[in-house]
C-alpha positions in Angstrom: 22.8 74.5 114.2 22.7 71.0 113.0 23.7 68.3 115.4 25.4 65.4 113.6 27.0 62.5 115.5 30.7 63.0 114.9 32.3 60.3 116.9 35.6 61.3 118.5 35.1 65.0 117.9 34.3 68.0 120.0 32.5 70.4 117.7 32.4 74.1 118.6 30.2 76.3 116.5 31.0 79.9 115.7 27.8 81.7 114.6 28.5 85.2 113.3 25.6 87.5 113.8 26.9 91.0 112.9 29.3 91.5 110.1 30.3 95.1 109.3 33.2 96.6 107.2 35.8 96.4 110.0 34.4 94.1 112.7 32.5 90.9 113.0 30.7 89.8 116.2 29.3 86.4 117.0 29.0 83.7 119.6 30.5 80.2 120.2 28.1 77.3 120.9 28.6 73.8 122.1 27.3 70.7 120.2 24.1 70.7 122.2 23.4 74.4 121.4 24.5 75.8 124.7 26.1 79.2 124.3 29.7 79.3 125.5 30.7 83.0 124.9 30.7 85.9 122.5 33.4 86.5 119.8 34.9 89.4 118.0 36.9 89.3 114.7 38.4 91.7 112.2 36.3 91.4 109.1 39.1 91.7 106.6 40.9 88.8 108.2 38.1 86.5 109.3 37.9 82.8 108.3 35.6 81.6 105.5 32.6 79.6 106.7 33.6 75.9 107.0 35.2 73.4 109.4 38.6 73.9 111.0 40.5 71.4 113.1 42.1 73.2 116.1 45.6 71.8 116.5 47.1 71.9 120.0 49.3 74.8 119.1 46.5 76.7 117.3 46.5 80.5 117.9 43.2 80.9 116.1 41.1 81.5 119.3 42.8 83.9 121.7 42.1 86.3 124.6 42.1 90.0 123.7 39.7 92.9 123.7 39.5 94.9 120.5 40.0 93.7 117.0 41.0 96.9 115.3 44.8 96.2 115.3 44.5 92.6 114.2 46.1 91.6 110.9 45.6 87.8 111.1 42.7 85.5 111.3 42.1 85.6 115.1 38.9 85.1 117.1 38.8 86.9 120.4 36.4 85.4 123.0 34.7 87.1 125.9 31.5 89.0 126.6 30.2 91.4 123.9 30.7 95.1 124.8 30.5 97.1 121.6 31.1 96.0 117.9 34.5 94.5 117.6 35.2 94.5 121.4 34.7 91.9 124.1 35.4 92.1 127.8 36.2 89.4 130.4 38.2 87.7 127.7 40.7 85.9 129.9 37.9 84.2 131.9 36.1 83.1 128.7 39.3 81.9 127.1 40.3 79.9 130.2 36.9 78.2 130.4 37.0 77.3 126.7 40.6 76.1 126.9 39.7 73.8 129.8 36.9 72.3 127.7 39.2 71.8 124.7 42.0 70.3 127.0 39.6 67.8 128.5 38.3 66.7 125.1 41.9 66.2 123.9 42.8 64.2 127.0 39.8 61.9 126.1 41.3 61.5 122.6 38.8 63.7 120.8 39.7 65.9 117.9 38.5 69.6 118.3 36.7 71.1 115.3 35.6 74.7 114.9 32.6 75.0 112.6 32.2 78.6 111.3 28.7 79.7 110.2 27.5 83.1 108.9 23.9 83.9 109.9 
């Protein structure tokens, strides 16, 4: 992970570590490299690597468990259980949401940086 000084931005890094036909697993990291939580995505609907600004009404990151029924680009957060499934999703989402909310209150833009390992 590269750390660049992006004034006025909170950058959250999604590092994908296991990409299979139907599921994709990874982790979210803070700008300083601190691991925030694990992620699960449906491979056919995952975002391309790049940078995405998270709008206040963004539904990109959500709470949920298994990705097998997803039909949209959605990133479930939580603790890895098995490929495509996370547990303790509500707790992870609530912690992440508080971090994002505080950044926005401080006038910072929130950017998700998606990286494939």
